[in-house]
C-alpha positions in Angstrom: 14.3 6.8 18.0 11.6 4.1 17.6 10.3 3.2 14.5 7.0 1.6 14.9 5.6 -1.0 13.3 1.6 0.3 11.3 0.0 -1.0 9.6 -1.4 -0.4 6.1 -3.5 -3.1 3.6 -4.3 -3.0 0.0 -7.3 -5.3 -1.3 -7.4 -6.1 -5.2 -9.9 -7.6 -6.6 -8.4 -9.0 -9.8 -7.9 -12.2 -12.1 -5.5 -15.1 -10.7 -2.9 -16.8 -12.8 -3.3 -20.3 -13.8 -5.4 -22.3 -15.7 -8.2 -19.3 -17.0 -9.8 -19.8 -13.5 -10.2 -16.4 -12.2 -9.7 -15.3 -8.0 -9.2 -12.7 -5.3 -6.6 -11.4 -4.3 -5.9 -9.2 -0.7 -2.4 -7.5 0.0 -1.0 -6.4 2.9 2.6 -5.4 4.2 3.7 -3.9 7.3 5.1 -0.4 6.8 7.4 1.3 9.6 7.0 4.7 10.1 7.7 7.5 12.6 4.7 9.0 12.7 1.2 9.0 13.6 -1.3 6.1 12.9 -1.7 5.1 9.4 -5.1 4.1 8.6 -5.8 0.9 6.4 -6.7 1.5 3.1 -8.6 0.3 0.7 -9.4 0.0 -2.8 -11.2 -2.3 -4.6 -11.5 -3.1 -8.4 -12.8 -5.7 -10.0 -12.0 -7.6 -13.2 -14.4 -11.0 -12.7 -17.8 -10.0 -12.1 -19.5 -13.0 -11.1 -16.8 -13.7 -8.4 -16.8 -10.2 -7.1 -20.6 -10.1 -6.8 -20.1 -13.4 -5.0 -17.3 -12.3 -2.0 -16.5 -9.1 -0.5 -13.1 -8.5 1.3 -14.1 -6.7 4.6 -10.7 -6.0 6.3 -7.1 -7.3 6.2 -5.0 -7.1 9.3 -0.9 -7.7 9.7 0.8 -7.9 12.8 4.1 -9.5 13.6 5.2 -12.0 16.4 9.2 -11.1 17.7 9.9 -11.2 13.3 7.4 -13.5 11.7 5.0 -12.1 9.7 0.7 -12.9 10.5 -1.7 -11.6 8.3 -5.3 -12.1 8.4 -8.1 -11.4 5.9 -11.9 -10.9 6.6 -14.1 -12.2 3.5 -17.8 -11.6 3.2 -20.2 -13.6 0.9 -22.4 -12.0 -0.4 -24.6 -14.6 -1.7 -27.2 -17.3 -0.3 -25.4 -20.0 -2.4 -22.4 -22.1 -0.8 -19.5 -21.1 -2.4 -16.7 -23.7 -2.8 -13.0 -22.0 -3.3 -9.6 -22.1 -2.8 -7.3 -19.9 -1.5 -3.2 -19.6 -0.4 -1.0 -17.4 1.2 1.9 -15.8 -0.8 5.0 -14.3 1.5 7.1 -11.4 -0.2 10.2 -9.8 0.8 11.7 -6.4 0.9 13.0 -6.9 -2.5 9.5 -7.7 -3.9 10.1 -11.6 -4.6 8.4 -14.2 -3.2 9.4 -16.2 -0.6 9.4 -19.9 -0.9 7.3 -19.4 -3.9 7.7 -23.6 -4.6 5.9 -24.3 -1.0 2.6 -22.4 -1.5 -0.3 -24.6 -1.6 -3.9 -24.1 -2.8 -6.3 -25.0 0.4 -9.9 -25.7 0.1 -12.3 -23.2 1.4 -16.1 -24.0 1.8 -17.7 -20.0 2.3 -21.9 -20.8 3.5 -24.4 -18.3 2.1 -24.1 -14.7 4.1 -21.4 -16.5 6.3 -17.9 -14.3 7.0 -14.7 -15.7 7.8 -11.1 -14.8 8.5 -8.7 -16.3 6.7 -5.5 -16.4 8.7 -1.3 -17.4 7.7 2.4 -16.3 9.4 4.9 -16.2 6.8 7.8 -19.2 6.8 10.5 -17.0 7.9 11.5 -13.5 8.6 12.1 -12.7 5.7 8.6 -11.5 4.4 7.2 -8.0 5.1 4.2 -8.7 2.5 1.8 -10.9 1.8 -1.1 -11.8 -0.8 -3.8 -13.5 -0.4 -5.0 -15.6 -3.2 -9.0 -16.7 -3.2 -10.3 -18.9 -6.7 -13.0 -21.0 -7.4 -12.7 -24.8 -6.6 -11.6 -26.6 -10.0 
């Protein structure tokens, strides 16, 4: 029987950890199913109204290149102002543990007024089956 890889996305706007900084967390995972297409599910929970007003998560995409997970998250600026942000991808294995937890670093992201931007990441190894993209205001 052939198992096909399908995409399942879940988006959460929640408070990110660390130094009282608020942020966004977008998640996605590959799901193996035997039946037809699995649509991308989206749900938005706003725990930080300020950041939730400034940034929208439009889409998530998950794919595999061989055994390695690839992720993409499309963000949209809802404001006319330039936003100074930071982001990082966190990779999760089948048991729910973070893959290489000490290697992920925050990267700078400038999102200009009304700009739409896709962020992309590649898992560090084949153990990763899920991802989280964390976004926070630049400190």
